[in-house]
C-alpha positions in Angstrom: 38.1 -12.4 -28.9 38.1 -14.0 -25.4 36.3 -12.3 -22.5 38.4 -10.9 -19.7 38.5 -13.0 -16.5 36.3 -11.9 -13.6 38.3 -10.1 -10.9 37.4 -11.1 -7.3 38.2 -8.7 -4.5 38.5 -10.0 -0.9 38.3 -7.7 2.1 40.9 -8.5 4.7 40.7 -5.4 6.9 37.1 -5.5 8.0 37.5 -2.9 10.8 38.9 -0.4 8.4 36.3 -1.3 5.8 33.4 -0.8 8.2 34.8 2.5 9.5 35.1 3.8 5.9 31.4 2.9 5.2 30.4 4.8 8.4 32.4 7.9 7.2 30.6 7.9 3.9 27.4 9.2 5.4 23.9 8.0 6.0 21.4 6.6 3.6 17.8 7.7 3.8 15.0 5.6 2.4 11.6 7.1 1.8 8.5 4.9 1.5 5.3 6.1 -0.1 2.3 4.9 2.1 0.1 5.0 -1.0 2.4 2.7 -3.0 1.0 -0.7 -4.1 2.8 -3.3 -2.1 1.5 -6.3 -4.1 2.9 -6.8 -7.6 0.7 -7.4 -10.6 0.2 -10.9 -11.7 3.1 -12.0 -14.0 2.3 -13.2 -17.5 5.3 -15.6 -17.5 5.8 -18.6 -15.2 8.3 -18.3 -12.4 8.7 -16.8 -9.0 6.0 -14.1 -8.2 7.3 -10.6 -7.7 6.6 -9.2 -4.3 7.7 -6.0 -2.6 
């Protein structure tokens, strides 16, 4: 069974899009000062994970 094609959406009304995002509300992000900001060493090769 073939997979469905990916649908791509393009925004043409940027002013309306931005206004709708503002009407959605605010996003609060909380940071824990005691959080470890350095990731542990990875076992696998590749890009190191950092925060």
